PQR file with spaces between the fields and no chain letter, atoms N, CA, C, O and H, PARSE charges and radii, in Angstrom:
ATOM       1  N    MET     1       0.810   -1.051   -0.072 -0.4000 1.5000
ATOM       2  CA   MET     1       0.054   -0.324    0.069 -0.0000 2.0000
ATOM       3  C    MET     1       0.686    1.024   -0.123  0.5500 1.7000
ATOM       4  O    MET     1       1.731    0.904    0.516 -0.5500 1.4000
ATOM       5  N    LYS     2       0.672    2.198   -0.609 -0.4000 1.5000
ATOM       6  CA   LYS     2       1.003    3.175   -1.052 -0.0000 2.0000
ATOM       7  C    LYS     2       1.280    4.535   -0.185  0.5500 1.7000
ATOM       8  O    LYS     2       0.979    5.253   -1.139 -0.5500 1.4000
ATOM       9  H    LYS     2      -0.177    2.296   -1.129  0.4000 1.0000
ATOM      10  N    SER     3       1.464    5.069    0.391 -0.4000 1.5000
ATOM      11  CA   SER     3       1.629    6.159    1.559 -0.0000 2.0000
ATOM      12  C    SER     3       1.424    7.242    0.477  0.5500 1.7000
ATOM      13  O    SER     3       1.810    7.278   -0.691 -0.5500 1.4000
ATOM      14  H    SER     3       1.709    4.486    1.166  0.4000 1.0000
ATOM      15  N    VAL     4       0.517    8.336    1.398 -0.4000 1.5000
ATOM      16  CA   VAL     4       0.510    9.591    1.073 -0.0000 2.0000
ATOM      17  C    VAL     4       1.905   10.325    0.630  0.5500 1.7000
ATOM      18  O    VAL     4       2.158   10.798   -0.478 -0.5500 1.4000
ATOM      19  H    VAL     4       0.203    8.307    2.347  0.4000 1.0000
ATOM      20  N    ALA     5       2.466   10.305    1.407 -0.4000 1.5000
ATOM      21  CA   ALA     5       4.042   10.427    1.217 -0.0000 2.0000
ATOM      22  C    ALA     5       4.912   10.163   -0.346  0.5500 1.7000
ATOM      23  O    ALA     5       5.561   10.823   -1.157 -0.5500 1.4000
ATOM      24  H    ALA     5       2.261    9.920    2.307  0.4000 1.0000
ATOM      25  N    ASP     6       4.419    8.695   -0.133 -0.4000 1.5000
ATOM      26  CA   ASP     6       5.121    8.477   -1.527 -0.0000 2.0000
ATOM      27  C    ASP     6       4.569    9.173   -2.867  0.5500 1.7000
ATOM      28  O    ASP     6       5.273    9.720   -3.716 -0.5500 1.4000
ATOM      29  H    ASP     6       3.891    8.159    0.526  0.4000 1.0000
ATOM      30  N    GLY     7       3.248    9.052   -2.886 -0.4000 1.5000
ATOM      31  CA   GLY     7       2.301    9.656   -3.680 -0.0000 2.0000
ATOM      32  C    GLY     7       3.074   11.000   -4.216  0.5500 1.7000
ATOM      33  O    GLY     7       3.324   11.084   -5.419 -0.5500 1.4000
ATOM      34  H    GLY     7       2.677    8.608   -2.196  0.4000 1.0000
ATOM      35  N    PHE     8       3.489   12.161   -3.224 -0.4000 1.5000
ATOM      36  CA   PHE     8       3.603   13.426   -3.109 -0.0000 2.0000
ATOM      37  C    PHE     8       5.144   13.261   -3.731  0.5500 1.7000
ATOM      38  O    PHE     8       5.440   14.019   -4.655 -0.5500 1.4000
ATOM      39  H    PHE     8       3.285   12.093   -2.247  0.4000 1.0000
ATOM      40  N    ARG     9       6.069   12.366   -3.293 -0.4000 1.5000
ATOM      41  CA   ARG     9       7.693   12.138   -3.885 -0.0000 2.0000
ATOM      42  C    ARG     9       7.065   11.957   -5.471  0.5500 1.7000
ATOM      43  O    ARG     9       7.258   12.817   -6.330 -0.5500 1.4000
ATOM      44  H    ARG     9       5.828   11.750   -2.542  0.4000 1.0000
ATOM      45  N    GLN    10       6.414   10.917   -5.681 -0.4000 1.5000
ATOM      46  CA   GLN    10       6.290   10.498   -6.914 -0.0000 2.0000
ATOM      47  C    GLN    10       6.134   11.680   -7.862  0.5500 1.7000
ATOM      48  O    GLN    10       6.866   11.813   -8.842 -0.5500 1.4000
ATOM      49  H    GLN    10       6.256   10.219   -4.983  0.4000 1.0000
ATOM      50  N    ALA    11       4.957   12.716   -7.480 -0.4000 1.5000
ATOM      51  CA   ALA    11       4.150   13.588   -7.918 -0.0000 2.0000
ATOM      52  C    ALA    11       5.428   14.271   -8.415  0.5500 1.7000
ATOM      53  O    ALA    11       5.944   14.105   -9.521 -0.5500 1.4000
ATOM      54  H    ALA    11       4.362   12.608   -6.683  0.4000 1.0000
ATOM      55  N    THR    12       5.912   15.164   -7.301 -0.4000 1.5000
ATOM      56  CA   THR    12       7.389   15.972   -7.116 -0.0000 2.0000
ATOM      57  C    THR    12       8.610   15.677   -8.239  0.5500 1.7000
ATOM      58  O    THR    12       9.284   16.458   -8.911 -0.5500 1.4000
ATOM      59  H    THR    12       5.493   15.298   -6.403  0.4000 1.0000
ATOM      60  N    ARG    13       8.601   14.360   -8.158 -0.4000 1.5000
ATOM      61  CA   ARG    13       9.588   13.753   -8.813 -0.0000 2.0000
ATOM      62  C    ARG    13       9.390   14.247  -10.338  0.5500 1.7000
ATOM      63  O    ARG    13      10.222   14.857  -11.009 -0.5500 1.4000
ATOM      64  H    ARG    13       8.054   13.725   -7.612  0.4000 1.0000
ATOM      65  N    ALA    14       8.021   13.820  -10.753 -0.4000 1.5000
ATOM      66  CA   ALA    14       7.725   13.924  -12.170 -0.0000 2.0000
ATOM      67  C    ALA    14       7.642   15.172  -12.636  0.5500 1.7000
ATOM      68  O    ALA    14       7.942   15.316  -13.821 -0.5500 1.4000
ATOM      69  H    ALA    14       7.345   13.325  -10.209  0.4000 1.0000
ATOM      70  N    SER    15       7.268   16.259  -11.934 -0.4000 1.5000
ATOM      71  CA   SER    15       7.278   17.797  -11.780 -0.0000 2.0000
ATOM      72  C    SER    15       8.672   18.281  -12.313  0.5500 1.7000
ATOM      73  O    SER    15       8.864   18.912  -13.353 -0.5500 1.4000
ATOM      74  H    SER    15       7.024   16.143  -10.971  0.4000 1.0000
ATOM      75  N    ALA    16       9.392   17.963  -11.611 -0.4000 1.5000
ATOM      76  CA   ALA    16      10.939   18.150  -11.861 -0.0000 2.0000
ATOM      77  C    ALA    16      11.549   17.586  -12.692  0.5500 1.7000
ATOM      78  O    ALA    16      12.779   17.605  -12.696 -0.5500 1.4000
ATOM      79  H    ALA    16       9.236   17.451  -10.766  0.4000 1.0000
ATOM      80  N    ALA    17      10.907   17.013  -13.503 -0.4000 1.5000
ATOM      81  CA   ALA    17      11.914   16.139  -14.307 -0.0000 2.0000
ATOM      82  C    ALA    17      11.338   16.429  -15.818  0.5500 1.7000
ATOM      83  O    ALA    17      11.674   15.847  -16.850 -0.5500 1.4000
ATOM      84  H    ALA    17       9.907   16.997  -13.499  0.4000 1.0000
ATOM      85  N    ASP    18      10.137   17.756  -15.627 -0.4000 1.5000
ATOM      86  CA   ASP    18       9.881   18.664  -16.552 -0.0000 2.0000
ATOM      87  C    ASP    18      10.404   19.922  -16.689  0.5500 1.7000
ATOM      88  O    ASP    18       9.960   20.692  -17.540 -0.5500 1.4000
ATOM      89  H    ASP    18       9.865   18.228  -14.789  0.4000 1.0000
ATOM      90  N    LEU    19      11.293   20.217  -15.953 -0.4000 1.5000
ATOM      91  CA   LEU    19      11.762   21.533  -15.500 -0.0000 2.0000
ATOM      92  C    LEU    19      13.355   21.595  -16.275  0.5500 1.7000
ATOM      93  O    LEU    19      13.965   20.589  -16.636 -0.5500 1.4000
ATOM      94  H    LEU    19      11.654   19.591  -15.262  0.4000 1.0000
ATOM      95  N    THR    20      13.736   22.693  -16.393 -0.4000 1.5000
ATOM      96  CA   THR    20      15.336   22.577  -16.900 -0.0000 2.0000
ATOM      97  C    THR    20      15.857   23.082  -16.128  0.5500 1.7000
ATOM      98  O    THR    20      15.249   23.753  -15.294 -0.5500 1.4000
ATOM      99  H    THR    20      13.240   23.510  -16.099  0.4000 1.0000
ATOM     100  N    SER    21      17.562   22.905  -16.123 -0.4000 1.5000
ATOM     101  CA   SER    21      18.366   23.093  -14.910 -0.0000 2.0000
ATOM     102  C    SER    21      18.235   24.535  -13.640  0.5500 1.7000
ATOM     103  O    SER    21      18.297   24.649  -12.416 -0.5500 1.4000
ATOM     104  H    SER    21      18.056   22.360  -16.801  0.4000 1.0000
ATOM     105  N    GLU    22      17.980   25.631  -15.097 -0.4000 1.5000
ATOM     106  CA   GLU    22      17.489   26.637  -14.296 -0.0000 2.0000
ATOM     107  C    GLU    22      16.257   26.937  -13.448  0.5500 1.7000
ATOM     108  O    GLU    22      16.178   27.516  -12.365 -0.5500 1.4000
ATOM     109  H    GLU    22      17.930   25.538  -16.091  0.4000 1.0000
ATOM     110  N    GLN    23      15.383   26.431  -14.164 -0.4000 1.5000
ATOM     111  CA   GLN    23      14.017   26.450  -13.360 -0.0000 2.0000
ATOM     112  C    GLN    23      14.011   25.743  -12.191  0.5500 1.7000
ATOM     113  O    GLN    23      13.244   26.128  -11.308 -0.5500 1.4000
ATOM     114  H    GLN    23      15.447   25.961  -15.044  0.4000 1.0000
ATOM     115  N    ARG    24      14.812   24.643  -11.968 -0.4000 1.5000
ATOM     116  CA   ARG    24      15.290   24.132  -10.468 -0.0000 2.0000
ATOM     117  C    ARG    24      15.416   24.479   -9.923  0.5500 1.7000
ATOM     118  O    ARG    24      14.702   24.424   -8.922 -0.5500 1.4000
ATOM     119  H    ARG    24      15.435   24.330  -12.685  0.4000 1.0000
ATOM     120  N    VAL    25      16.729   25.378  -10.054 -0.4000 1.5000
ATOM     121  CA   VAL    25      17.372   26.499   -9.026 -0.0000 2.0000
ATOM     122  C    VAL    25      16.709   27.647   -8.659  0.5500 1.7000
ATOM     123  O    VAL    25      16.827   28.223   -7.578 -0.5500 1.4000
ATOM     124  H    VAL    25      17.309   25.422  -10.867  0.4000 1.0000
ATOM     125  N    GLU    26      15.706   28.103   -9.985 -0.4000 1.5000
ATOM     126  CA   GLU    26      14.906   28.977   -9.306 -0.0000 2.0000
ATOM     127  C    GLU    26      13.699   28.458   -8.278  0.5500 1.7000
ATOM     128  O    GLU    26      13.173   29.016   -7.315 -0.5500 1.4000
ATOM     129  H    GLU    26      15.611   27.635  -10.864  0.4000 1.0000
ATOM     130  N    ARG    27      13.528   27.419   -8.766 -0.4000 1.5000
ATOM     131  CA   ARG    27      12.295   26.818   -7.884 -0.0000 2.0000
ATOM     132  C    ARG    27      12.945   26.422   -6.323  0.5500 1.7000
ATOM     133  O    ARG    27      12.277   26.592   -5.304 -0.5500 1.4000
ATOM     134  H    ARG    27      13.955   26.966   -9.548  0.4000 1.0000
ATOM     135  N    ALA    28      14.255   25.906   -6.304 -0.4000 1.5000
ATOM     136  CA   ALA    28      14.922   25.927   -4.813 -0.0000 2.0000
ATOM     137  C    ALA    28      15.508   27.580   -4.281  0.5500 1.7000
ATOM     138  O    ALA    28      15.901   27.746   -3.126 -0.5500 1.4000
ATOM     139  H    ALA    28      14.798   25.767   -7.132  0.4000 1.0000
ATOM     140  N    PHE    29      15.492   28.518   -5.129 -0.4000 1.5000
ATOM     141  CA   PHE    29      15.651   29.696   -4.730 -0.0000 2.0000
ATOM     142  C    PHE    29      14.573   30.057   -3.771  0.5500 1.7000
ATOM     143  O    PHE    29      14.783   30.323   -2.588 -0.5500 1.4000
ATOM     144  H    PHE    29      15.173   28.383   -6.067  0.4000 1.0000
ATOM     145  N    ARG    30      13.134   30.052   -4.480 -0.4000 1.5000
ATOM     146  CA   ARG    30      11.788   30.595   -4.107 -0.0000 2.0000
ATOM     147  C    ARG    30      11.634   29.558   -2.576  0.5500 1.7000
ATOM     148  O    ARG    30      11.447   30.100   -1.487 -0.5500 1.4000
ATOM     149  H    ARG    30      12.963   29.836   -5.441  0.4000 1.0000
ATOM     150  N    LEU    31      11.715   28.465   -2.682 -0.4000 1.5000
ATOM     151  CA   LEU    31      11.145   27.461   -1.573 -0.0000 2.0000
ATOM     152  C    LEU    31      12.143   27.993   -0.401  0.5500 1.7000
ATOM     153  O    LEU    31      11.664   28.104    0.728 -0.5500 1.4000
ATOM     154  H    LEU    31      11.868   28.026   -3.567  0.4000 1.0000
ATOM     155  N    GLY    32      13.491   28.321   -0.615 -0.4000 1.5000
ATOM     156  CA   GLY    32      14.354   28.818    0.306 -0.0000 2.0000
ATOM     157  C    GLY    32      13.750   29.940    0.615  0.5500 1.7000
ATOM     158  O    GLY    32      13.708   30.121    1.832 -0.5500 1.4000
ATOM     159  H    GLY    32      13.880   28.231   -1.532  0.4000 1.0000
ATOM     160  N    ASP    33      13.191   30.890   -0.118 -0.4000 1.5000
ATOM     161  CA   ASP    33      12.469   32.470    0.363 -0.0000 2.0000
ATOM     162  C    ASP    33      11.080   32.432    1.106  0.5500 1.7000
ATOM     163  O    ASP    33      10.565   33.283    1.831 -0.5500 1.4000
ATOM     164  H    ASP    33      13.225   30.743   -1.106  0.4000 1.0000
ATOM     165  N    ASP    34      10.642   31.234    0.723 -0.4000 1.5000
ATOM     166  CA   ASP    34       9.266   31.019    1.506 -0.0000 2.0000
ATOM     167  C    ASP    34       9.613   30.588    2.838  0.5500 1.7000
ATOM     168  O    ASP    34       9.210   31.103    3.881 -0.5500 1.4000
ATOM     169  H    ASP    34      11.061   30.543    0.134  0.4000 1.0000
ATOM     170  N    ASP    35      10.514   29.450    2.703 -0.4000 1.5000
ATOM     171  CA   ASP    35      10.610   29.057    4.521 -0.0000 2.0000
ATOM     172  C    ASP    35      11.351   30.221    5.318  0.5500 1.7000
ATOM     173  O    ASP    35      11.301   30.357    6.540 -0.5500 1.4000
ATOM     174  H    ASP    35      10.842   29.032    1.855  0.4000 1.0000
ATOM     175  N    LEU    36      12.269   31.303    4.146 -0.4000 1.5000
ATOM     176  CA   LEU    36      12.575   32.208    5.322 -0.0000 2.0000
ATOM     177  C    LEU    36      11.692   33.254    5.458  0.5500 1.7000
ATOM     178  O    LEU    36      12.064   34.051    6.319 -0.5500 1.4000
ATOM     179  H    LEU    36      12.309   31.193    3.153  0.4000 1.0000
ATOM     180  N    ARG    37      10.653   33.538    4.918 -0.4000 1.5000
ATOM     181  CA   ARG    37      10.149   34.483    5.152 -0.0000 2.0000
ATOM     182  C    ARG    37       8.676   33.527    6.208  0.5500 1.7000
ATOM     183  O    ARG    37       8.025   34.391    6.796 -0.5500 1.4000
ATOM     184  H    ARG    37      10.351   32.890    4.219  0.4000 1.0000
ATOM     185  N    ALA    38       8.031   31.848    6.552 -0.4000 1.5000
ATOM     186  CA   ALA    38       7.506   31.387    7.212 -0.0000 2.0000
ATOM     187  C    ALA    38       8.239   31.737    8.832  0.5500 1.7000
ATOM     188  O    ALA    38       7.777   32.031    9.934 -0.5500 1.4000
ATOM     189  H    ALA    38       8.559   31.147    6.074  0.4000 1.0000
ATOM     190  N    TYR    39       9.894   31.477    8.154 -0.4000 1.5000
ATOM     191  CA   TYR    39      10.459   31.192    9.823 -0.0000 2.0000
ATOM     192  C    TYR    39      10.383   32.550   10.166  0.5500 1.7000
ATOM     193  O    TYR    39       9.703   32.690   11.183 -0.5500 1.4000
ATOM     194  H    TYR    39      10.269   31.238    7.258  0.4000 1.0000
ATOM     195  N    ALA    40      10.940   33.909    9.587 -0.4000 1.5000
ATOM     196  CA   ALA    40      10.404   34.937   10.517 -0.0000 2.0000
ATOM     197  C    ALA    40       8.760   35.355   10.943  0.5500 1.7000
ATOM     198  O    ALA    40       8.358   36.068   11.862 -0.5500 1.4000
ATOM     199  H    ALA    40      11.492   33.795    8.762  0.4000 1.0000
ATOM     200  N    ALA    41       8.192   34.793   10.146 -0.4000 1.5000
ATOM     201  CA   ALA    41       6.639   35.284   10.741 -0.0000 2.0000
ATOM     202  C    ALA    41       6.380   34.534   11.969  0.5500 1.7000
ATOM     203  O    ALA    41       5.684   34.969   12.886 -0.5500 1.4000
ATOM     204  H    ALA    41       8.519   34.214    9.399  0.4000 1.0000
ATOM     205  N    SER    42       6.972   33.365   11.962 -0.4000 1.5000
ATOM     206  CA   SER    42       6.741   32.594   13.266 -0.0000 2.0000
ATOM     207  C    SER    42       7.246   32.669   14.438  0.5500 1.7000
ATOM     208  O    SER    42       6.935   31.991   15.417 -0.5500 1.4000
ATOM     209  H    SER    42       7.537   33.010   11.216  0.4000 1.0000
ATOM     210  N    LYS    43       8.431   33.910   14.327 -0.4000 1.5000
ATOM     211  CA   LYS    43       9.701   34.202   15.326 -0.0000 2.0000
ATOM     212  C    LYS    43       9.020   35.960   15.277  0.5500 1.7000
ATOM     213  O    LYS    43       9.416   36.566   16.273 -0.5500 1.4000
ATOM     214  H    LYS    43       8.683   34.461   13.532  0.4000 1.0000
ATOM     215  N    SER    44       8.444   36.525   14.687 -0.4000 1.5000
ATOM     216  CA   SER    44       7.738   37.685   14.687 -0.0000 2.0000
ATOM     217  C    SER    44       9.050   38.726   14.468  0.5500 1.7000
ATOM     218  O    SER    44       9.199   39.742   15.146 -0.5500 1.4000
ATOM     219  H    SER    44       8.122   36.033   13.878  0.4000 1.0000
ATOM     220  N    ILE    45       9.927   38.318   13.459 -0.4000 1.5000
ATOM     221  CA   ILE    45      11.450   38.881   13.062 -0.0000 2.0000
ATOM     222  C    ILE    45      11.104   39.859   11.950  0.5500 1.7000
ATOM     223  O    ILE    45       9.955   39.878   11.509 -0.5500 1.4000
ATOM     224  H    ILE    45       9.806   37.492   12.908  0.4000 1.0000
ATOM     225  N    THR    46      11.969   40.607   11.513 -0.4000 1.5000
ATOM     226  CA   THR    46      12.254   41.166   10.371 -0.0000 2.0000
ATOM     227  C    THR    46      12.843   40.066    9.513  0.5500 1.7000
ATOM     228  O    THR    46      13.442   39.156   10.086 -0.5500 1.4000
ATOM     229  H    THR    46      12.902   40.592   11.871  0.4000 1.0000
ATOM     230  N    LEU    47      12.711   40.063    7.974 -0.4000 1.5000
ATOM     231  CA   LEU    47      13.628   38.918    7.212 -0.0000 2.0000
ATOM     232  C    LEU    47      15.091   38.846    7.300  0.5500 1.7000
ATOM     233  O    LEU    47      15.755   37.824    7.126 -0.5500 1.4000
ATOM     234  H    LEU    47      12.224   40.802    7.509  0.4000 1.0000
ATOM     235  N    ASP    48      15.602   40.176    7.625 -0.4000 1.5000
ATOM     236  CA   ASP    48      16.666   40.714    7.758 -0.0000 2.0000
ATOM     237  C    ASP    48      17.339   40.037    8.834  0.5500 1.7000
ATOM     238  O    ASP    48      18.502   39.641    8.918 -0.5500 1.4000
ATOM     239  H    ASP    48      15.062   41.006    7.767  0.4000 1.0000
ATOM     240  N    ALA    49      16.223   39.973    9.770 -0.4000 1.5000
ATOM     241  CA   ALA    49      16.939   39.261   11.423 -0.0000 2.0000
ATOM     242  C    ALA    49      17.025   37.710   11.178  0.5500 1.7000
ATOM     243  O    ALA    49      17.902   36.954   11.596 -0.5500 1.4000
ATOM     244  H    ALA    49      15.278   40.295    9.702  0.4000 1.0000
ATOM     245  N    ALA    50      15.848   37.373   10.355 -0.4000 1.5000
ATOM     246  CA   ALA    50      15.671   35.953   10.103 -0.0000 2.0000
ATOM     247  C    ALA    50      16.883   35.380    9.710  0.5500 1.7000
ATOM     248  O    ALA    50      17.389   34.449   10.337 -0.5500 1.4000
ATOM     249  H    ALA    50      15.136   37.986   10.016  0.4000 1.0000
ATOM     250  N    ARG    51      17.442   35.941    8.586 -0.4000 1.5000
ATOM     251  CA   ARG    51      18.993   35.942    7.753 -0.0000 2.0000
ATOM     252  C    ARG    51      20.019   35.594    8.322  0.5500 1.7000
ATOM     253  O    ARG    51      20.923   34.791    8.090 -0.5500 1.4000
ATOM     254  H    ARG    51      17.031   36.697    8.077  0.4000 1.0000
ATOM     255  N    ILE    52      19.587   36.819    9.679 -0.4000 1.5000
ATOM     256  CA   ILE    52      20.864   36.451   10.288 -0.0000 2.0000
ATOM     257  C    ILE    52      20.920   35.621   11.436  0.5500 1.7000
ATOM     258  O    ILE    52      21.933   35.537   12.130 -0.5500 1.4000
ATOM     259  H    ILE    52      18.853   37.471    9.868  0.4000 1.0000
ATOM     260  N    GLU    53      19.895   35.020   11.657 -0.4000 1.5000
ATOM     261  CA   GLU    53      19.591   34.270   12.833 -0.0000 2.0000
ATOM     262  C    GLU    53      19.868   32.882   12.099  0.5500 1.7000
ATOM     263  O    GLU    53      20.407   31.956   12.705 -0.5500 1.4000
ATOM     264  H    GLU    53      19.071   35.088   11.094  0.4000 1.0000
ATOM     265  N    VAL    54      19.409   32.762   10.543 -0.4000 1.5000
ATOM     266  CA   VAL    54      19.627   31.408    9.976 -0.0000 2.0000
ATOM     267  C    VAL    54      21.438   31.113    9.929  0.5500 1.7000
ATOM     268  O    VAL    54      21.985   30.055   10.239 -0.5500 1.4000
ATOM     269  H    VAL    54      18.971   33.514   10.050  0.4000 1.0000
ATOM     270  N    ALA    55      22.114   32.371    9.453 -0.4000 1.5000
ATOM     271  CA   ALA    55      23.458   32.179    9.121 -0.0000 2.0000
ATOM     272  C    ALA    55      24.144   32.084   10.642  0.5500 1.7000
ATOM     273  O    ALA    55      25.257   31.585   10.810 -0.5500 1.4000
ATOM     274  H    ALA    55      21.670   33.231    9.201  0.4000 1.0000
ATOM     275  N    ARG    56      23.487   32.525   11.519 -0.4000 1.5000
ATOM     276  CA   ARG    56      24.351   32.145   12.290 -0.0000 2.0000
ATOM     277  C    ARG    56      24.418   30.140   12.939  0.5500 1.7000
ATOM     278  O    ARG    56      25.381   29.375   12.988 -0.5500 1.4000
ATOM     279  H    ARG    56      22.583   32.930   11.382  0.4000 1.0000
ATOM     280  N    ARG    57      23.076   29.940   13.289 -0.4000 1.5000
ATOM     281  CA   ARG    57      22.783   28.866   13.654 -0.0000 2.0000
ATOM     282  C    ARG    57      23.208   28.160   12.616  0.5500 1.7000
ATOM     283  O    ARG    57      23.177   26.969   12.926 -0.5500 1.4000
ATOM     284  H    ARG    57      22.293   30.562   13.250  0.4000 1.0000
ATOM     285  N    ARG    58      23.615   28.328   11.465 -0.4000 1.5000
ATOM     286  CA   ARG    58      24.243   27.300   10.153 -0.0000 2.0000
ATOM     287  C    ARG    58      26.130   27.272   10.932  0.5500 1.7000
ATOM     288  O    ARG    58      26.744   26.207   10.987 -0.5500 1.4000
ATOM     289  H    ARG    58      23.640   29.295   11.214  0.4000 1.0000
ATOM     290  N    SER    59      26.619   28.321   11.331 -0.4000 1.5000
ATOM     291  CA   SER    59      27.866   28.325   11.636 -0.0000 2.0000
ATOM     292  C    SER    59      28.657   28.251   13.296  0.5500 1.7000
ATOM     293  O    SER    59      29.686   28.746   13.757 -0.5500 1.4000
ATOM     294  H    SER    59      26.119   29.187   11.285  0.4000 1.0000
ATOM     295  N    MET    60      27.610   27.396   13.830 -0.4000 1.5000
ATOM     296  CA   MET    60      27.246   27.301   15.302 -0.0000 2.0000
ATOM     297  C    MET    60      28.240   25.740   15.276  0.5500 1.7000
ATOM     298  O    MET    60      28.070   24.769   14.538 -0.5500 1.4000
ATOM     299  H    MET    60      26.775   26.994   13.456  0.4000 1.0000
ATOM     300  N    GLY    61      29.012   25.885   16.070 -0.4000 1.5000
ATOM     301  CA   GLY    61      29.810   24.544   16.602 -0.0000 2.0000
ATOM     302  C    GLY    61      30.556   24.030   15.024  0.5500 1.7000
ATOM     303  O    GLY    61      30.521   22.816   14.819 -0.5500 1.4000
ATOM     304  H    GLY    61      29.150   26.674   16.670  0.4000 1.0000
ATOM     305  N    ARG    62      31.061   24.711   14.188 -0.4000 1.5000
ATOM     306  CA   ARG    62      32.138   24.834   12.967 -0.0000 2.0000
ATOM     307  C    ARG    62      33.086   25.821   13.745  0.5500 1.7000
ATOM     308  O    ARG    62      33.086   26.767   14.532 -0.5500 1.4000
ATOM     309  H    ARG    62      31.090   25.696   14.354  0.4000 1.0000
ATOM     310  N    ARG    63      34.131   24.738   12.795 -0.4000 1.5000
ATOM     311  CA   ARG    63      35.453   25.021   12.986 -0.0000 2.0000
ATOM     312  C    ARG    63      36.011   25.959   11.755  0.5500 1.7000
ATOM     313  O    ARG    63      36.097   25.428   10.648 -0.5500 1.4000
ATOM     314  H    ARG    63      34.131   23.969   12.156  0.4000 1.0000
ATOM     315  N    PRO    64      36.336   27.130   11.887 -0.5600 1.5000
ATOM     316  CA   PRO    64      36.758   27.976   10.808  0.2800 2.0000
ATOM     317  C    PRO    64      37.829   27.118    9.921  0.5500 1.7000
ATOM     318  O    PRO    64      38.789   26.523   10.410 -0.5500 1.4000
ATOM     319  N    SER    65      37.508   27.156    8.566 -0.4000 1.5000
ATOM     320  CA   SER    65      38.561   26.409    7.630 -0.0000 2.0000
ATOM     321  C    SER    65      39.900   27.346    7.617  0.5500 1.7000
ATOM     322  O    SER    65      40.010   28.495    7.189 -0.5500 1.4000
ATOM     323  H    SER    65      36.728   27.639    8.168  0.4000 1.0000
ATOM     324  N    THR    66      40.743   26.623    8.133 -0.4000 1.5000
ATOM     325  CA   THR    66      42.539   27.101    7.437 -0.0000 2.0000
ATOM     326  C    THR    66      42.355   27.398    6.156  0.5500 1.7000
ATOM     327  O    THR    66      43.088   28.371    5.981 -0.5500 1.4000
ATOM     328  H    THR    66      40.654   25.690    8.481  0.4000 1.0000
ATOM     329  N    SER    67      41.764   27.125    5.043 -0.4000 1.5000
ATOM     330  CA   SER    67      42.102   27.421    3.707 -0.0000 2.0000
ATOM     331  C    SER    67      41.145   28.622    3.789  0.5500 1.7000
ATOM     332  O    SER    67      41.261   29.227    2.723 -0.5500 1.4000
ATOM     333  H    SER    67      41.169   26.334    5.186  0.4000 1.0000
ATOM     334  N    ALA    68      40.498   29.065    4.362 -0.4000 1.5000
ATOM     335  CA   ALA    68      39.671   30.457    4.465 -0.0000 2.0000
ATOM     336  C    ALA    68      40.537   31.234    5.128  0.5500 1.7000
ATOM     337  O    ALA    68      40.181   32.411    5.178 -0.5500 1.4000
ATOM     338  H    ALA    68      40.403   28.574    5.228  0.4000 1.0000
ATOM     339  N    ASN    69      41.639   30.960    5.700 -0.4000 1.5000
ATOM     340  CA   ASN    69      42.205   32.208    6.272 -0.0000 2.0000
ATOM     341  C    ASN    69      43.347   32.717    5.082  0.5500 1.7000
ATOM     342  O    ASN    69      43.847   31.972    4.239 -0.5500 1.4000
ATOM     343  H    ASN    69      41.928   30.003    5.660  0.4000 1.0000
ATOM     344  N    ALA    70      43.560   33.854    5.208 -0.4000 1.5000
ATOM     345  CA   ALA    70      44.677   34.226    4.029 -0.0000 2.0000
ATOM     346  C    ALA    70      46.356   33.497    4.673  0.5500 1.7000
ATOM     347  O    ALA    70      46.898   32.842    3.783 -0.5500 1.4000
ATOM     348  H    ALA    70      43.154   34.459    5.892  0.4000 1.0000
ATOM     349  N    THR    71      46.901   33.520    5.566 -0.4000 1.5000
ATOM     350  CA   THR    71      48.153   32.444    5.646 -0.0000 2.0000
ATOM     351  C    THR    71      47.890   31.309    5.870  0.5500 1.7000
ATOM     352  O    THR    71      48.911   30.666    6.112 -0.5500 1.4000
ATOM     353  H    THR    71      46.460   34.052    6.289  0.4000 1.0000
ATOM     354  N    GLY    72      46.890   30.669    5.912 -0.4000 1.5000
ATOM     355  CA   GLY    72      46.440   29.086    5.728 -0.0000 2.0000
ATOM     356  C    GLY    72      46.842   28.341    7.084  0.5500 1.7000
ATOM     357  O    GLY    72      46.797   27.118    7.222 -0.5500 1.4000
ATOM     358  H    GLY    72      46.061   31.192    5.715  0.4000 1.0000
ATOM     359  N    ARG    73      47.188   29.126    7.929 -0.4000 1.5000
ATOM     360  CA   ARG    73      47.167   28.938    9.531 -0.0000 2.0000
ATOM     361  C    ARG    73      46.280   29.529   10.697  0.5500 1.7000
ATOM     362  O    ARG    73      46.495   29.200   11.863 -0.5500 1.4000
ATOM     363  H    ARG    73      47.225   30.119    7.817  0.4000 1.0000
């Protein structure tokens, strides 16, 4: 028996198969923007504040890359 999620996944794949690479990238950016707006609304903050918070959370617990350092050390 197929689940609703399986049907949705199949429909999503089928619709994505008809898109060009450029259209898929545009869709991904649009989905990211939609998610950011939803996050900002749920936290009652501005879009800029949401961007900053998401970027800050992404970098939490990560070590800085030595390759990003100009001296390499």
